[in-house]
N, CA, C and O atoms as a MOPAC input file, in Angstrom:
PM7 MOZYME 1SCF
protein

 N     -0.81000 1    11.49400 1    12.64600 1
 C      0.09300 1    10.36700 1    12.55600 1
 C      1.47100 1    10.91400 1    12.23600 1
 O      1.66000 1    11.55400 1    11.20100 1
 N      2.40300 1    10.67800 1    13.08300 1
 C      3.75100 1    11.18400 1    12.88700 1
 C      4.58900 1    10.13900 1    12.14700 1
 O      4.59700 1     8.96200 1    12.50700 1
 N      5.29200 1    10.59300 1    11.10500 1
 C      6.24300 1     9.73200 1    10.43100 1
 C      5.76100 1     9.05900 1     9.15800 1
 O      6.59800 1     8.61500 1     8.37300 1
 N      4.47100 1     8.95700 1     8.90900 1
 C      3.96600 1     8.31100 1     7.70300 1
 C      2.93500 1     9.19100 1     7.03200 1
 O      2.12800 1     9.84900 1     7.68700 1
 N      2.98000 1     9.18900 1     5.69100 1
 C      2.04700 1     9.99900 1     4.91200 1
 C      1.50400 1     9.19300 1     3.74400 1
 O      2.03000 1     8.13600 1     3.39400 1
 N      0.44700 1     9.71200 1     3.15500 1
 C     -0.14100 1     9.09500 1     1.97000 1
 C      0.92600 1     8.94300 1     0.89000 1
 O      1.63900 1     9.89900 1     0.58000 1
 N      1.03700 1     7.75600 1     0.32100 1
 C      2.03100 1     7.49000 1    -0.70100 1
 C      3.29400 1     6.83200 1    -0.18400 1
 O      4.09800 1     6.33400 1    -0.97200 1
 N      3.48400 1     6.81900 1     1.12800 1
 C      4.65100 1     6.12800 1     1.67800 1
 C      4.52800 1     4.62900 1     1.45100 1
 O      3.44900 1     4.05200 1     1.59100 1
 N      5.64800 1     4.00900 1     1.09900 1
 C      5.70700 1     2.55800 1     0.97000 1
 C      6.32700 1     2.03900 1     2.26100 1
 O      7.42500 1     2.44300 1     2.64200 1
 N      5.61600 1     1.14500 1     2.92300 1
 C      6.03700 1     0.64400 1     4.23100 1
 C      6.09500 1    -0.87600 1     4.24300 1
 O      5.47400 1    -1.54600 1     3.41800 1
 N      6.84800 1    -1.39900 1     5.19000 1
 C      6.91300 1    -2.83400 1     5.40200 1
 C      6.00600 1    -3.15400 1     6.57500 1
 O      6.10800 1    -2.54100 1     7.63800 1
 N      5.10800 1    -4.12900 1     6.37300 1
 C      4.07500 1    -4.43200 1     7.35800 1
 C      4.15300 1    -5.89000 1     7.77300 1
 O      4.44600 1    -6.76700 1     6.96100 1
 N      3.88900 1    -6.13600 1     9.04100 1
 C      3.74500 1    -7.50900 1     9.53700 1
 C      2.28600 1    -7.90900 1     9.36700 1
 O      1.44100 1    -7.54000 1    10.18100 1
 N      1.98600 1    -8.66800 1     8.30200 1
 C      0.62800 1    -9.15300 1     8.06700 1
 C      0.40900 1   -10.43200 1     8.86200 1
 O      1.28000 1   -11.30000 1     8.92200 1
 N     -0.76200 1   -10.53400 1     9.46700 1
 C     -1.12700 1   -11.77400 1    10.14600 1
 C     -1.49800 1   -12.81500 1     9.10800 1
 O     -2.23300 1   -12.51800 1     8.16600 1
 N     -0.99700 1   -14.04000 1     9.27000 1
 C     -1.36400 1   -15.12700 1     8.37200 1
 C     -2.81800 1   -15.51700 1     8.60300 1
 O     -3.31300 1   -15.45600 1     9.72900 1
 N     -3.48800 1   -15.91000 1     7.55200 1
 C     -4.91400 1   -16.23200 1     7.62100 1
 C     -5.20900 1   -17.34500 1     8.62300 1
 O     -6.26900 1   -17.35600 1     9.24900 1
 N     -4.27300 1   -18.28100 1     8.77400 1
 C     -4.51900 1   -19.39400 1     9.69800 1
 C     -4.14300 1   -19.05300 1    11.13700 1
 O     -4.28900 1   -19.89200 1    12.02700 1
 N     -3.65700 1   -17.82200 1    11.38000 1
 C     -3.35200 1   -17.37500 1    12.72400 1
 C     -2.05300 1   -17.92400 1    13.29300 1
 O     -1.81500 1   -17.79500 1    14.49300 1
 N     -1.20100 1   -18.53800 1    12.46400 1
 C      0.01900 1   -19.16600 1    12.96900 1
 C      1.20100 1   -18.21600 1    13.06500 1
 O      2.24600 1   -18.59700 1    13.59400 1
 N      1.07200 1   -17.01900 1    12.58300 1
 C      2.19000 1   -16.08800 1    12.64800 1
 C      1.98900 1   -14.89800 1    11.74800 1
 O      0.86500 1   -14.57100 1    11.36600 1
 N      3.09500 1   -14.24800 1    11.41000 1
 C      3.05000 1   -13.07100 1    10.55800 1
 C      4.03400 1   -13.23300 1     9.40300 1
 O      4.94600 1   -14.05800 1     9.44500 1
 N      3.82000 1   -12.42700 1     8.38500 1
 C      4.69900 1   -12.40400 1     7.22300 1
 C      4.90300 1   -10.94300 1     6.85000 1
 O      3.94200 1   -10.17500 1     6.80500 1
 N      6.13000 1   -10.55900 1     6.58500 1
 C      6.40400 1    -9.16500 1     6.21100 1
 C      6.11700 1    -8.94600 1     4.73800 1
 O      6.57200 1    -9.69900 1     3.87600 1
 N      5.34900 1    -7.89400 1     4.46700 1
 C      4.96300 1    -7.55400 1     3.10100 1
 C      4.96500 1    -6.03700 1     2.94500 1
 O      4.69100 1    -5.31700 1     3.90600 1
 N      5.27200 1    -5.54200 1     1.73900 1
 C      5.18600 1    -4.10100 1     1.50800 1
 C      3.74500 1    -3.67300 1     1.23900 1
 O      2.91200 1    -4.47000 1     0.80600 1
 N      3.47700 1    -2.41200 1     1.50200 1
 C      2.15900 1    -1.81900 1     1.24100 1
 C      2.35900 1    -0.32500 1     1.03200 1
 O      3.37900 1     0.24300 1     1.42200 1
 N      1.36900 1     0.29700 1     0.41100 1
 C      1.40500 1     1.74600 1     0.22700 1
 C      0.28300 1     2.35500 1     1.06500 1
 O     -0.84800 1     1.86900 1     1.05500 1
 N      0.60800 1     3.41900 1     1.78700 1
 C     -0.38400 1     4.09900 1     2.61500 1
 C     -1.28900 1     4.92500 1     1.71400 1
 O     -0.81800 1     5.76400 1     0.94600 1
 N     -2.59400 1     4.68200 1     1.81300 1
 C     -3.58700 1     5.35400 1     0.98400 1
 C     -4.36400 1     6.42900 1     1.73500 1
 O     -4.95400 1     7.31000 1     1.11000 1
 N     -4.37500 1     6.37200 1     3.05700 1
 C     -5.16400 1     7.33100 1     3.83000 1
 C     -4.45900 1     8.68000 1     3.92000 1
 O     -3.24000 1     8.78300 1     3.78700 1
 N     -5.26700 1     9.70700 1     4.15000 1
 C     -4.78100 1    11.08900 1     4.15500 1
 C     -4.38700 1    11.54400 1     5.55700 1
 O     -4.69400 1    10.88200 1     6.54900 1
 N     -3.71100 1    12.67300 1     5.62000 1
 C     -3.36500 1    13.25800 1     6.91300 1
 C     -4.62900 1    13.55800 1     7.72300 1
 O     -4.63300 1    13.39500 1     8.94300 1
 N     -5.70500 1    13.99800 1     7.04900 1
 C     -6.96900 1    14.28000 1     7.74400 1
 C     -7.51000 1    13.00400 1     8.39000 1
 O     -8.02100 1    13.04900 1     9.50900 1
 N     -7.40500 1    11.87800 1     7.70200 1
 C     -7.84500 1    10.59000 1     8.26100 1
 C     -6.99700 1    10.21300 1     9.46800 1
 O     -7.51400 1     9.69300 1    10.45700 1
 N     -5.69400 1    10.47700 1     9.38700 1
 C     -4.77300 1    10.06800 1    10.44700 1
 C     -4.95600 1    10.85300 1    11.73600 1
 O     -4.56800 1    10.38300 1    12.80600 1
 N     -5.54100 1    12.04500 1    11.64900 1
 C     -5.71400 1    12.87800 1    12.84100 1
 C     -6.58200 1    12.15500 1    13.86800 1
 O     -7.75600 1    11.88300 1    13.61900 1
 N     -6.00800 1    11.85600 1    14.99000 1
 C     -6.75200 1    11.22800 1    16.07700 1
 C     -6.95800 1     9.73500 1    15.92700 1
 O     -7.66700 1     9.13800 1    16.73700 1
 N     -6.36900 1     9.11100 1    14.92400 1
 C     -6.52200 1     7.67100 1    14.72400 1
 C     -5.18500 1     6.96200 1    14.93100 1
 O     -4.11800 1     7.54600 1    14.74300 1
 N     -5.26700 1     5.71400 1    15.31500 1
 C     -4.07600 1     4.86400 1    15.45600 1
 C     -4.03100 1     3.83700 1    14.33000 1
 O     -3.39200 1     2.79300 1    14.45700 1
 N     -4.72100 1     4.14500 1    13.21700 1
 C     -4.77100 1     3.24100 1    12.06600 1
 C     -4.42900 1     3.99500 1    10.78900 1
 O     -4.48900 1     5.22300 1    10.72900 1
 N     -4.06800 1     3.21900 1     9.76600 1
 C     -3.87700 1     3.74200 1     8.41900 1
 C     -4.57700 1     2.80100 1     7.44600 1
 O     -4.76500 1     1.62000 1     7.73800 1
 N     -4.95900 1     3.33200 1     6.29500 1
 C     -5.53100 1     2.51200 1     5.23100 1
 C     -4.41200 1     2.25300 1     4.23000 1
 O     -3.74000 1     3.18100 1     3.77900 1
 N     -4.21900 1     0.98400 1     3.88800 1
 C     -3.13200 1     0.61700 1     2.98300 1
 C     -3.66800 1    -0.17600 1     1.79100 1
 O     -4.75500 1    -0.75300 1     1.83700 1
 N     -2.87600 1    -0.18300 1     0.73200 1
 C     -3.09600 1    -1.07700 1    -0.40400 1
 C     -1.90600 1    -2.03300 1    -0.41700 1
 O     -0.75500 1    -1.60500 1    -0.33800 1
 N     -2.19100 1    -3.32100 1    -0.51600 1
 C     -1.13500 1    -4.32500 1    -0.53400 1
 C     -0.30900 1    -4.21500 1    -1.80300 1
 O     -0.80500 1    -3.80900 1    -2.85500 1
 N      0.95100 1    -4.58100 1    -1.68700 1
 C      1.86000 1    -4.61800 1    -2.83100 1
 C      2.35500 1    -6.04500 1    -2.99400 1
 O      2.69800 1    -6.71000 1    -2.01600 1
 N      2.38900 1    -6.51000 1    -4.23500 1
 C      2.87500 1    -7.85100 1    -4.53000 1
 C      3.92600 1    -7.79900 1    -5.63200 1
 O      3.91800 1    -6.89600 1    -6.46900 1
 N      4.82300 1    -8.76800 1    -5.62200 1
 C      5.81200 1    -8.86600 1    -6.70500 1
 C      5.29000 1    -9.74300 1    -7.84200 1
 O      5.99700 1    -9.97400 1    -8.82300 1
 N      4.06200 1   -10.22900 1    -7.71300 1
 C      3.46100 1   -11.02500 1    -8.78300 1
 C      2.93000 1   -10.07400 1    -9.86100 1
 O      1.83400 1    -9.52500 1    -9.74200 1
 N      3.72100 1    -9.89900 1   -10.89700 1
 C      3.39600 1    -8.92600 1   -11.94300 1
 C      2.77300 1    -9.55800 1   -13.18400 1
 O      2.47100 1    -8.85800 1   -14.15100 1
 N      2.58000 1   -10.86600 1   -13.16300 1
 C      2.07900 1   -11.56300 1   -14.35000 1
 C      0.56600 1   -11.49300 1   -14.51200 1
 O      0.03200 1   -11.90800 1   -15.54000 1
 N     -0.13000 1   -10.97000 1   -13.49900 1
 C     -1.58900 1   -10.92500 1   -13.56600 1
 C     -2.08100 1    -9.63800 1   -12.92300 1
 O     -1.88600 1    -9.41400 1   -11.72900 1
 N     -2.71900 1    -8.79500 1   -13.72600 1
 C     -3.30200 1    -7.56300 1   -13.20100 1
 C     -4.81300 1    -7.70700 1   -13.17800 1
 O     -5.43200 1    -8.08200 1   -14.17400 1
 N     -5.39400 1    -7.40500 1   -12.03200 1
 C     -6.84100 1    -7.47000 1   -11.84400 1
 C     -7.38300 1    -6.05500 1   -11.68000 1
 O     -6.60700 1    -5.12400 1   -11.46500 1
 N     -8.70100 1    -5.87300 1   -11.77800 1
 C     -9.26900 1    -4.53800 1   -11.55800 1
 C     -8.81200 1    -3.97300 1   -10.20700 1
 O     -8.87600 1    -4.64700 1    -9.17900 1
 N     -8.35900 1    -2.74500 1   -10.23800 1
 C     -7.85500 1    -2.09600 1    -9.02500 1
 C     -6.34800 1    -2.18300 1    -8.88100 1
 O     -5.77900 1    -1.52300 1    -8.01200 1
 N     -5.67900 1    -2.98900 1    -9.71800 1
 C     -4.22900 1    -3.16900 1    -9.64100 1
 C     -3.49800 1    -2.17100 1   -10.54100 1
 O     -4.01900 1    -1.74000 1   -11.56900 1
 N     -2.27600 1    -1.81500 1   -10.12800 1
 C     -1.42100 1    -0.93900 1   -10.93800 1
 C      0.00100 1    -1.47300 1   -10.91600 1
 O      0.58000 1    -1.67500 1    -9.84800 1
 N      0.56100 1    -1.70300 1   -12.10000 1
 C      1.96400 1    -2.09000 1   -12.23100 1
 C      2.82100 1    -0.85700 1   -11.94600 1
 O      2.78700 1     0.11600 1   -12.70000 1
 N      3.57900 1    -0.90000 1   -10.86800 1
 C      4.36100 1     0.25300 1   -10.41900 1
 C      5.53000 1     0.49000 1   -11.38300 1
 O      6.37000 1    -0.38800 1   -11.58300 1
 N      5.56900 1     1.67300 1   -11.96900 1
 C      6.61900 1     2.01700 1   -12.93000 1
 C      7.95900 1     2.26300 1   -12.22800 1
 O      8.98600 1     1.71300 1   -12.62700 1
 N      7.94100 1     3.08300 1   -11.19100 1
 C      9.16700 1     3.44400 1   -10.47000 1
 C      9.27500 1     2.62900 1    -9.17700 1
 O      9.33900 1     3.18200 1    -8.07900 1
 N      9.29300 1     1.29900 1    -9.33800 1
 C      9.33800 1     0.41700 1    -8.16600 1
 C     10.63700 1     0.57400 1    -7.38800 1
 O     10.62900 1     0.50300 1    -6.15900 1
 N     11.74200 1     0.78300 1    -8.07300 1
 C     13.02400 1     0.95100 1    -7.39900 1
 C     13.03300 1     2.24600 1    -6.58700 1
 O     13.50500 1     2.27200 1    -5.45100 1
 N     12.51000 1     3.31300 1    -7.17700 1
 C     12.42900 1     4.59500 1    -6.48800 1
 C     11.49500 1     4.56300 1    -5.28200 1
 O     11.62700 1     5.37400 1    -4.36500 1
 N     10.54800 1     3.61900 1    -5.28700 1
 C      9.60900 1     3.47600 1    -4.17000 1
 C     10.20500 1     2.64200 1    -3.03100 1
 O      9.56200 1     2.44100 1    -2.00100 1
 N     11.44200 1     2.15600 1    -3.22300 1
 C     12.08800 1     1.37700 1    -2.17300 1
 C     11.80200 1    -0.11000 1    -2.24200 1
 O     12.07700 1    -0.84200 1    -1.29100 1
 N     11.24700 1    -0.56500 1    -3.36900 1
 C     10.91600 1    -1.98600 1    -3.52000 1
 C     12.09300 1    -2.72200 1    -4.15900 1
 O     12.86500 1    -2.13400 1    -4.91700 1
 N     12.22200 1    -4.00200 1    -3.85000 1
 C     13.34400 1    -4.80700 1    -4.33500 1
 C     13.11500 1    -5.38800 1    -5.71800 1
 O     14.06900 1    -5.72100 1    -6.42000 1
 N     11.83700 1    -5.51200 1    -6.11900 1
 C     11.48400 1    -6.17600 1    -7.36700 1
 C     10.38900 1    -5.39200 1    -8.07700 1
 O      9.69100 1    -4.60100 1    -7.44200 1
 N     10.22400 1    -5.59600 1    -9.38800 1
 C      9.03700 1    -5.04400 1   -10.04900 1
 C      7.79900 1    -5.50500 1    -9.27600 1
 O      7.70400 1    -6.66600 1    -8.87700 1
 N      6.86300 1    -4.59400 1    -9.07200 1
 C      5.74200 1    -4.87600 1    -8.18000 1
 C      4.44400 1    -4.25600 1    -8.66100 1
 O      4.42300 1    -3.39700 1    -9.54300 1
 N      3.36100 1    -4.72000 1    -8.05100 1
 C      2.01000 1    -4.25200 1    -8.34000 1
 C      1.37200 1    -3.74600 1    -7.05100 1
 O      1.37200 1    -4.44400 1    -6.03600 1
 N      0.82900 1    -2.53100 1    -7.09400 1
 C     -0.03400 1    -2.05000 1    -6.01500 1
 C     -1.40100 1    -2.64100 1    -6.30700 1
 O     -1.97600 1    -2.38300 1    -7.36500 1
 N     -1.92100 1    -3.42000 1    -5.39300 1
 C     -3.15500 1    -4.15100 1    -5.65200 1
 C     -4.39500 1    -3.37800 1    -5.20200 1
 O     -4.30800 1    -2.39300 1    -4.46900 1
 N     -5.53000 1    -3.85000 1    -5.65700 1
 C     -6.81400 1    -3.32400 1    -5.21600 1
 C     -7.22900 1    -3.90700 1    -3.87900 1
 O     -8.36900 1    -3.72600 1    -3.45000 1
 N     -6.32100 1    -4.60100 1    -3.21800 1
 C     -6.59700 1    -5.17400 1    -1.88600 1
 C     -6.27100 1    -4.11300 1    -0.85600 1
 O     -5.10200 1    -3.82300 1    -0.60100 1
 N     -7.30000 1    -3.53700 1    -0.26700 1
 C     -7.11300 1    -2.47600 1     0.71500 1
 C     -7.61100 1    -2.94300 1     2.06700 1
 O     -8.56600 1    -3.71300 1     2.17000 1
 N     -6.94400 1    -2.46000 1     3.09600 1
 C     -7.37500 1    -2.78000 1     4.45700 1
 C     -6.90600 1    -1.70100 1     5.41100 1
 O     -6.02900 1    -0.89900 1     5.09100 1
 N     -7.49900 1    -1.69600 1     6.57200 1
 C     -7.11200 1    -0.77800 1     7.62500 1
 C     -6.25800 1    -1.55800 1     8.61500 1
 O     -6.63200 1    -2.65000 1     9.04300 1
 N     -5.11500 1    -0.99600 1     8.97400 1
 C     -4.21600 1    -1.66900 1     9.90800 1
 C     -3.83800 1    -0.72200 1    11.04000 1
 O     -3.92600 1     0.49700 1    10.89500 1
 N     -3.42300 1    -1.28100 1    12.14900 1
 C     -2.90600 1    -0.50700 1    13.27600 1
 C     -1.49000 1    -0.04200 1    12.96300 1
 O     -0.74700 1    -0.72600 1    12.25900 1
 N     -1.12200 1     1.11100 1    13.48200 1
 C      0.20700 1     1.65400 1    13.25400 1
 C      1.31100 1     0.70800 1    13.70900 1
 O      2.37800 1     0.66200 1    13.09500 1
 N      1.06800 1    -0.04600 1    14.77500 1
 C      2.12300 1    -0.92500 1    15.28700 1
 C      2.40300 1    -2.12300 1    14.38100 1
 O      3.33300 1    -2.88500 1    14.64500 1
 N      1.61700 1    -2.30300 1    13.32000 1
 C      1.89300 1    -3.35400 1    12.33900 1
 C      2.96000 1    -2.91700 1    11.33600 1
 O      3.50500 1    -3.74700 1    10.60700 1
 N      3.25700 1    -1.62100 1    11.29800 1
 C      4.27100 1    -1.10200 1    10.38000 1
 C      5.64600 1    -1.29700 1    10.99500 1
 O      5.90600 1    -0.87000 1    12.12000 1
 N      6.52300 1    -1.95000 1    10.24100 1
 C      7.89000 1    -2.18700 1    10.68600 1
 C      8.77700 1    -0.98700 1    10.38700 1
 O      9.50300 1    -0.49800 1    11.25200 1
 N      8.70300 1    -0.51500 1     9.11800 1
 C      9.51500 1     0.63900 1     8.73600 1
 C      9.07200 1     1.16400 1     7.37500 1
 O      8.34800 1     0.50300 1     6.63100 1
 N      9.52900 1     2.36800 1     7.08100 1
 C      9.27300 1     2.98200 1     5.77500 1
 C     10.35200 1     2.52100 1     4.80100 1
 O     11.53900 1     2.53000 1     5.12500 1
 N      9.92300 1     2.11800 1     3.60100 1
 C     10.85000 1     1.68700 1     2.55600 1
 C     11.16100 1     2.80400 1     1.57200 1
 O     12.27300 1     2.89200 1     1.05100 1
 N     10.16600 1     3.66200 1     1.31800 1
 C     10.30400 1     4.73000 1     0.33300 1
 C      8.96600 1     5.39900 1     0.12400 1
 O      8.11800 1     5.40900 1     1.01600 1
 N      8.77800 1     5.95600 1    -1.05700 1
 C      7.51300 1     6.62400 1    -1.37400 1
 C      7.21500 1     6.44100 1    -2.85900 1
 O      8.12400 1     6.37900 1    -3.68700 1
 N      5.92900 1     6.35700 1    -3.17600 1
 C      5.49200 1     6.24300 1    -4.56500 1
 C      5.74100 1     7.55800 1    -5.29400 1
 O      5.63700 1     8.63400 1    -4.70600 1
 N      6.06700 1     7.46200 1    -6.56300 1
 C      6.18200 1     8.65900 1    -7.38900 1
 C      4.78800 1     9.25300 1    -7.57500 1
 O      3.78000 1     8.57300 1    -7.37800 1
 N      4.74500 1    10.50400 1    -7.94800 1
 C      3.45500 1    11.16700 1    -8.19200 1
 C      2.67800 1    10.45200 1    -9.29500 1
 O      1.47100 1    10.24800 1    -9.17000 1
 N      3.35900 1    10.07500 1   -10.36400 1
 C      2.65500 1     9.41400 1   -11.47600 1
 C      2.11900 1     8.04700 1   -11.05700 1
 O      1.01300 1     7.67900 1   -11.45200 1
 N      2.87700 1     7.28700 1   -10.26600 1
 C      2.37200 1     6.00000 1    -9.79400 1
 C      1.19200 1     6.19400 1    -8.83200 1
 O      0.22100 1     5.44100 1    -8.90100 1
 N      1.25900 1     7.18400 1    -7.94200 1
 C      0.13300 1     7.42800 1    -7.02100 1
 C     -1.11000 1     7.83600 1    -7.78800 1
 O     -2.21100 1     7.39700 1    -7.45600 1
 N     -0.95400 1     8.66800 1    -8.80900 1
 C     -2.11500 1     9.06800 1    -9.61200 1
 C     -2.75200 1     7.85800 1   -10.28800 1
 O     -3.97700 1     7.75600 1   -10.35300 1
 N     -1.92800 1     6.94600 1   -10.78800 1
 C     -2.44600 1     5.73700 1   -11.43100 1
 C     -3.12400 1     4.82100 1   -10.41500 1
 O     -4.16500 1     4.23500 1   -10.71200 1
 N     -2.54900 1     4.69200 1    -9.22400 1
 C     -3.17200 1     3.87800 1    -8.16200 1
 C     -4.52200 1     4.47400 1    -7.79300 1
 O     -5.49700 1     3.74200 1    -7.62600 1
 N     -4.58800 1     5.80000 1    -7.66400 1
 C     -5.85500 1     6.47400 1    -7.35900 1
 C     -6.91400 1     6.14500 1    -8.40700 1
 O     -8.05400 1     5.82600 1    -8.06700 1
 N     -6.53100 1     6.22400 1    -9.69100 1
 C     -7.48500 1     5.93400 1   -10.77000 1
 C     -7.97700 1     4.48800 1   -10.69000 1
 O     -9.17300 1     4.23600 1   -10.83500 1
 N     -7.07700 1     3.54900 1   -10.46400 1
 C     -7.45900 1     2.13100 1   -10.39200 1
 C     -8.38500 1     1.85800 1    -9.21600 1
 O     -9.34900 1     1.10600 1    -9.35100 1
 N     -8.10400 1     2.45800 1    -8.06700 1
 C     -8.96700 1     2.23100 1    -6.90300 1
 C    -10.33800 1     2.87800 1    -7.08500 1
 O    -11.33900 1     2.35200 1    -6.59800 1
 N    -10.39100 1     4.00900 1    -7.77700 1
 C    -11.68800 1     4.62400 1    -8.07600 1
 C    -12.54500 1     3.68000 1    -8.91300 1
 O    -13.73900 1     3.52300 1    -8.66100 1
 N    -11.92900 1     3.05800 1    -9.90300 1
 C    -12.65400 1     2.09500 1   -10.74600 1
 C    -13.09700 1     0.90300 1    -9.89900 1
 O    -14.25200 1     0.48300 1    -9.96900 1
 N    -12.18000 1     0.36300 1    -9.10200 1
 C    -12.49400 1    -0.81500 1    -8.28100 1
 C    -13.62000 1    -0.54100 1    -7.28200 1
 O    -14.42600 1    -1.42300 1    -6.98900 1
 N    -13.66800 1     0.67300 1    -6.77100 1
 C    -14.67700 1     1.03500 1    -5.76700 1
 C    -15.92200 1     1.67300 1    -6.38400 1
 O    -16.85900 1     2.01800 1    -5.66400 1
 N    -15.93900 1     1.83200 1    -7.69600 1
 C    -17.07700 1     2.44100 1    -8.35000 1
 C    -17.23100 1     3.91500 1    -8.07000 1
 O    -18.35200 1     4.41900 1    -7.99400 1
 N    -16.12200 1     4.61600 1    -7.91500 1
 C    -16.15900 1     6.04900 1    -7.58500 1
 C    -15.95900 1     6.92900 1    -8.80300 1
 O    -15.80900 1     8.14200 1    -8.66000 1
 N    -15.95100 1     6.35100 1   -10.00600 1
 C    -15.73900 1     7.14500 1   -11.21300 1
 C    -17.05000 1     7.60300 1   -11.80000 1
 O    -17.06400 1     8.28600 1   -12.82400 1

């Protein structure tokens, strides 16, 4: 996959659940370069600006500004696989400490600890 790597924060066109259109939302790429080899998809974790409620798998992003986000945000435990053409552009990248925390939260959420 050229141009995107694990930890990149990207803007994605998410399909609305009712099928009426799309909505742009940020996400962090969770899949590795090895996963990207030969695939036209990436695995992402959704990002939300709703910081008042943290659920299992969620991480309150410390360096949200450095990641290219406009507001304090949470990397959620909501993960999905998307096609590359759903990515609009790269916003920034997660700091090492934020990525390590996201990794820990997803391990707990997926029972990998």
